[in-house]
C-alpha positions in Angstrom: -36.9 -47.0 -13.4 -38.3 -46.5 -15.9 -40.5 -43.6 -17.3 -43.9 -42.6 -18.3 -45.0 -42.8 -21.4 -45.4 -39.3 -22.6 -43.2 -36.3 -23.4 -46.0 -33.8 -22.2 -45.6 -29.9 -22.9 -47.9 -26.9 -23.3 -49.5 -26.2 -27.0 -46.8 -23.6 -27.5 -44.0 -26.1 -26.9 -45.9 -28.8 -28.9 -46.0 -26.5 -31.7 -42.6 -25.7 -31.4 -41.2 -29.0 -31.2 -39.2 -30.3 -34.5 -41.1 -32.4 -36.5 -39.1 -35.7 -37.6 -36.7 -35.6 -40.3 -36.6 -31.6 -40.0 -33.1 -29.5 -40.4 -32.6 -27.7 -37.2 -30.0 -26.7 -34.9 -28.9 -29.0 -32.3 -29.9 -26.2 -30.1 -33.3 -25.9 -31.4 -33.7 -29.5 -31.1 -33.1 -29.6 -27.3 -36.4 -27.7 -26.7 -38.3 -31.2 -27.3 -35.7 -33.0 -25.2 -37.4 -35.7 -23.3 -37.3 -35.3 -19.3 -37.1 -39.0 -18.9 -34.1 -39.6 -21.2 -31.9 -40.8 -18.3 -34.3 -43.8 -17.8 -32.3 -45.1 -20.6 -29.1 -45.1 -18.2 -31.3 -46.8 -15.6 -32.4 -49.6 -17.8 -28.8 -49.7 -19.4 -26.8 -49.9 -16.2 -29.4 -52.5 -14.5 -28.7 -55.1 -17.2 -25.0 -54.9 -16.3 -25.8 -55.1 -12.5 -27.7 -58.1 -13.3 -25.4 -59.8 -15.7 -22.3 -59.5 -13.0 -24.4 -61.7 -10.7 -24.2 -64.6 -13.3 -27.7 -65.2 -13.6 -28.0 -69.2 -13.0 -24.7 -69.6 -11.9 -23.4 -71.9 -14.5 -19.6 -71.9 -14.5 -19.0 -71.7 -18.1 -21.1 -68.6 -18.5 -19.5 -66.6 -15.8 -17.0 -64.9 -17.8 -19.2 -64.2 -20.9 -21.7 -62.7 -18.0 -18.9 -60.6 -16.6 -17.8 -59.3 -19.8 -21.6 -58.4 -20.6 -21.9 -56.8 -17.5 -18.5 -54.4 -18.3 -20.0 -53.6 -21.5 -23.3 -52.7 -20.4 -21.8 -50.6 -17.5 -19.5 -48.8 -20.1 -22.4 -48.3 -22.4 -24.5 -46.6 -19.5 -21.8 -44.2 -18.5 -21.4 -43.1 -22.2 -25.1 -42.3 -22.1 -25.0 -40.6 -19.0 -22.5 -38.1 -20.2 -24.4 -37.8 -23.6 -27.6 -37.4 -22.2 -26.7 -35.3 -19.4 -25.1 -32.8 -21.4 -28.6 -32.6 -23.1 -30.3 -31.8 -19.7 -28.0 -29.1 -19.2 -28.6 -27.6 -22.4 -32.2 -27.4 -22.5 -32.1 -25.8 -18.9 -29.8 -23.1 -20.5 -31.0 -22.5 -23.6 -34.7 -23.5 -23.2 -35.4 -23.2 -19.4 -39.2 -22.0 -19.9 -39.8 -25.7 -21.6 -37.8 -27.4 -19.1 -39.7 -25.9 -16.0 -43.0 -26.4 -17.7 -42.2 -29.9 -17.9 -40.8 -30.3 -14.1 -44.7 -28.4 -13.4 -46.4 -31.1 -15.1 -48.2 -33.8 -13.0 -47.4 -36.4 -15.8 -43.7 -35.3 -17.1 -42.5 -33.9 -13.9 -42.0 -37.3 -12.3 -39.9 -38.4 -15.2 -36.6 -35.7 -14.0 -36.5 -38.5 -11.5 -34.9 -40.5 -13.8 -31.8 -37.9 -13.8 -30.8 -38.6 -10.0 -32.1 -42.1 -10.7 -29.6 -43.0 -13.5 -26.6 -41.4 -11.8 -27.4 -43.8 -8.7 -27.8 -46.8 -10.8 -24.7 -46.1 -12.4 -23.2 -45.9 -8.9 -24.5 -49.3 -8.3 -23.0 -50.6 -11.5 -19.8 -49.2 -10.7 -20.0 -50.8 -7.1 -20.8 -54.4 -8.8 -18.4 -53.9 -11.8 -15.8 -51.5 -10.9 -14.0 -54.5 -8.9 -13.1 -56.0 -12.1 -11.1 -53.1 -13.4 -10.1 -50.8 -10.4 -8.5 -51.0 -7.0 -11.0 -51.0 -4.1 -10.3 -47.6 -3.2 -10.8 -46.4 -6.9 -14.2 -48.0 -6.6 -15.0 -46.6 -3.4 -14.1 -42.8 -4.7 -16.2 -43.5 -8.1 -19.2 -44.7 -5.9 -18.6 -41.9 -3.7 -18.4 -39.1 -6.4 -21.5 -40.4 -7.7 -23.2 -40.5 -4.8 -22.4 -36.6 -3.8 -24.4 -35.8 -6.9 -27.4 -38.3 -7.2 -28.5 -38.6 -3.4 -29.0 -34.7 -2.9 -30.7 -34.7 -6.7 -32.9 -38.1 -5.7 -34.0 -36.1 -2.4 -34.7 -32.7 -3.9 -36.6 -34.4 -6.8 -38.8 -36.3 -4.6 -39.8 -33.1 -2.5 -40.1 -30.7 -5.4 -42.5 -33.0 -7.6 -44.4 -33.8 -4.3 -44.9 -29.9 -3.9 -46.0 -29.1 -7.4 -48.6 -31.8 -7.1 -49.7 -30.3 -3.7 -50.3 -26.8 -5.0 -52.0 -27.7 -8.0 -55.7 -27.8 -7.4 -57.0 -29.0 -10.7 -56.0 -32.5 -10.5 -58.2 -35.6 -11.2 -57.9 -38.9 -10.0 -57.1 -40.0 -13.8 -54.0 -38.1 -13.4 -52.4 -40.4 -11.2 -49.8 -42.9 -13.4 -47.1 -45.3 -13.0 -44.4 -42.6 -13.6 -44.9 -41.2 -10.0 -43.3 -44.5 -8.6 -40.1 -42.7 -9.9 -39.3 -40.3 -7.3 -40.0 -43.0 -4.3 -38.1 -45.8 -6.2 -34.8 -43.3 -6.4 -34.5 -42.8 -2.9 -34.8 -46.9 -2.2 -31.8 -46.8 -4.4 -29.8 -44.6 -2.2 -29.2 -47.2 0.6 -27.8 -49.8 -2.4 -24.9 -46.9 -3.3 -24.1 -46.1 0.4 -24.0 -49.6 1.7 -20.6 -50.2 -0.5 -19.0 -47.1 1.2 -19.3 -49.0 4.8 -16.5 -51.3 4.6 -13.1 -49.5 5.3 -15.1 -46.4 6.9 -14.6 -45.7 10.3 -17.0 -47.1 13.1 -18.6 -43.5 13.1 -19.0 -42.9 9.7 -20.1 -46.4 8.8 -22.9 -46.1 11.5 -23.7 -42.5 9.8 -24.0 -44.4 6.3 -26.2 -47.0 7.7 -28.5 -44.4 9.4 -28.7 -42.6 6.2 -29.7 -45.9 4.3 -32.4 -46.8 6.6 -33.7 -43.3 6.4 -33.6 -43.2 2.7 -35.2 -46.5 2.6 -38.2 -45.7 4.8 -38.4 -42.1 2.8 -38.9 -44.0 -0.5 -40.7 -46.8 0.7 -43.4 -44.9 2.6 -43.7 -42.9 -0.7 -44.1 -46.1 -2.8 -47.0 -47.1 -0.3 -48.6 -43.7 -0.8 -48.7 -43.8 -4.4 -49.5 -47.4 -5.1 -52.5 -46.7 -3.1 -53.5 -43.9 -5.4 -52.7 -45.8 -8.4 -54.9 -49.1 -7.4 -57.9 -46.6 -6.8 -57.5 -44.9 -10.2 -56.9 -48.2 -12.0 -60.1 -50.2 -10.1 -62.6 -46.9 -9.9 -61.6 -45.2 -13.1 -60.6 -46.2 -16.6 -57.2 -47.2 -17.7 -54.5 -44.9 -18.5 -53.8 -43.8 -22.2 -52.2 -46.7 -23.9 -48.6 -44.5 -23.9 -49.0 -44.7 -20.5 -48.9 -48.7 -20.6 -45.1 -49.0 -19.5 -45.5 -47.1 -16.9 -47.6 -49.6 -15.1 -44.6 -51.7 -14.9 -42.4 -49.0 -13.0 -44.2 -50.3 -9.9 -42.1 -53.4 -9.7 -39.1 -51.2 -9.2 -39.6 -50.1 -5.7 -40.7 -54.0 -5.1 -37.4 -55.1 -6.2 -35.2 -52.4 -5.0 -36.6 -52.4 -1.3 -36.3 -56.3 -1.2 -32.6 -55.9 -2.4 -31.8 -52.8 0.0 -33.4 -54.6 3.0 -31.0 -57.6 2.4 -27.8 -55.3 1.7 -28.2 -53.1 4.5 -28.6 -56.2 7.1 -25.3 -57.6 5.8 -23.5 -54.0 6.0 -24.7 -53.3 9.3 -23.4 -56.6 11.4 -21.1 -54.5 13.4 -23.4 -51.5 14.4 -26.1 -54.1 15.4 -23.9 -55.9 17.5 -25.5 -59.2 19.2 -28.9 -58.8 17.5 -27.4 -59.0 14.2 -28.8 -62.4 13.8 -32.1 -61.2 14.4 -31.9 -58.2 12.1 -30.7 -60.4 9.2 -33.5 -62.8 9.7 -36.0 -60.1 9.7 -34.6 -58.8 7.0 -34.6 -61.7 5.0 -38.3 -62.7 5.5 -39.4 -58.8 5.2 -37.2 -59.1 1.8 -38.9 -62.1 0.9 -42.5 -60.9 1.4 -42.0 -57.8 -0.6 -40.6 -59.9 -3.3 -43.8 -62.1 -3.0 -45.6 -58.9 -4.0 -43.5 -58.3 -6.8 -44.7 -62.0 -8.3 -48.3 -60.3 -8.3 -47.3 -57.1 -9.7 -45.4 -58.9 -12.7 -48.0 -61.0 -13.4 -50.8 -58.1 -13.2 -48.5 -55.8 -15.5 -48.3 -58.6 -18.1 -52.0 -59.2 -18.0 -52.5 -55.4 -18.8 -49.9 -55.3 -21.5 -51.7 -57.9 -23.1 -55.0 -55.9 -22.5 -53.4 -53.1 -24.1 -51.9 -54.9 -27.3 -55.0 -56.6 -28.0 -56.2 -52.7 -29.0 -53.2 -52.4 -31.4 -49.4 -51.9 -31.0 -48.4 -49.3 -28.2 -47.3 -46.0 -29.1 -43.5 -45.5 -29.3 -42.4 -43.6 -26.4 -39.3 -43.0 -24.4 -41.6 -44.9 -21.7 -40.8 -47.4 -23.2 -37.6 -47.7 -20.9 -40.2 -48.5 -18.4 -39.9 -51.9 -19.0 -36.5 -52.2 -18.6 -35.3 -50.8 -15.2 -38.2 -52.4 -12.8 -37.6 -55.7 -14.5 -33.9 -55.5 -13.9 -34.3 -54.3 -10.2 -36.7 -57.6 -9.4 -34.4 -59.8 -11.4 -31.2 -58.9 -9.1 -33.7 -58.9 -6.1 -34.5 -62.7 -6.7 -30.8 -63.3 -7.6 -29.7 -62.2 -4.0 -32.6 -64.0 -2.4 -31.6 -67.0 -4.1 -28.3 -66.9 -2.5 -30.0 -65.8 1.0 -31.9 -68.7 0.6 -29.6 -71.0 -1.0 -32.5 -71.8 -3.6 -31.2 -73.3 -6.8 -34.5 -73.4 -8.3 -34.8 -69.8 -7.5 -31.4 -68.9 -9.0 -32.7 -70.3 -12.5 -36.0 -68.1 -12.1 -33.6 -65.2 -11.8 -31.9 -66.6 -14.8 -35.2 -66.7 -16.6 -35.9 -63.2 -15.6 -32.7 -61.9 -16.8 -33.4 -63.4 -20.4 -36.7 -61.6 -20.5 -34.9 -58.2 -19.2 -32.3 -58.9 -22.1 -35.0 -59.4 -24.7 -37.0 -55.9 -23.4 -33.7 -54.3 -23.6 -32.8 -55.2 -27.0 -36.4 -54.3 -28.2 -36.5 -50.9 -26.3 -32.8 -49.8 -27.3 -33.3 -50.8 -30.9 -36.7 -49.1 -31.1 -35.2 -45.9 -29.7 -32.3 -46.1 -31.9 -34.8 -46.2 -34.8 -36.5 -43.1 -33.5 -33.6 -41.2 -33.1 -32.6 -42.0 -36.9 -35.8 -41.0 -38.0 -36.2 -38.1 -35.9 -39.1 -39.4 -33.9 -37.7 -39.1 -30.5 -37.6 -35.3 -30.8 -40.9 -34.6 -31.3 -43.6 -33.7 -28.4 -45.9 -36.1 -29.8 -48.1 -36.8 -26.6 -50.9 -35.3 -24.8 -50.8 -33.0 -22.0 -51.9 -33.9 -18.5 -55.2 -32.3 -19.2 -55.8 -34.2 -22.3 -54.6 -37.5 -20.7 -57.5 -37.2 -18.4 -59.7 -36.6 -21.0 -58.7 -39.5 -22.9 -58.2 -42.1 -20.4 -61.1 -44.2 -21.6 -58.6 -45.7 -24.1 -57.8 -48.5 -25.0 
């Protein structure tokens, strides 16, 4: 999902964070552990999901696409284990720094990448797992990840909203694209509940379908609230700091995931809808397409804003760069799904083009992140706080 671009700490934390190349104990390094690290899991897993759909539908590329999907799914799983230990260690040994980030209106939303990464990994398991495991094993794997990710997604969205509600000093310039993360994670929930419907008892299947639509409504209505605030902020106030430029791409995530969820829920609920199933399927198809159309506008606007930022110089590196990957990946998967729904070969090729762009972004961000880890840059608290972000919002 992306991530907002800032690792925000208080003054004390920023001073205590280790400098690049410093020789400090691993436990001490955890104090500067970025709350949005699981954005790397989301961005990597979604590449695997998109690859498993064989963008472009070229038969000769089916096996390479399948292999790429498997590799990316394994890499995402390894990242989830390693980075999950980092989150846990930070809350154990540096709870004050972890909670300070959670309370910050910029950094707090980044914790949504934790359940987001778990749920996108579950989606990858559902899409790619059948190439390795039996249907029952895939179902158990998806269900196990759901038991962790779904409650965390709900709790995170409520807690972050509550912490915003009780802060009285917020200004409009504080609003940023990172606020899309909690809503989009809730919209992902239907995509990981739907795979559990086949083979379930009729009662359980109806309960899963009900929960899917409930989480869709929860996340999508939150998205509408956030997109309204962000549009107001972008029109009536200076653009965000350049470090937050990648966060503007995150708005593409709820669009892509939302369109995909509508199609998947309609297909999975055929038995429950009974005689009105064709109507539900058509309405869902049309709604998903309309939402996808808005994504074209958002993608174009995000590209233009990125060019605007780059005209002032290179973007400052941050883990927020992963915000370029998951949202674009979600929109790519939605495009490929709609190509099949509408049976349009041209739309399938458009999805293939988006997949190529996604791959280029992933290579760029993964390479830059690897370099930052090597130099120690990834462990520094090198970004402004929420207060200074508002003060410097006249950049670039």
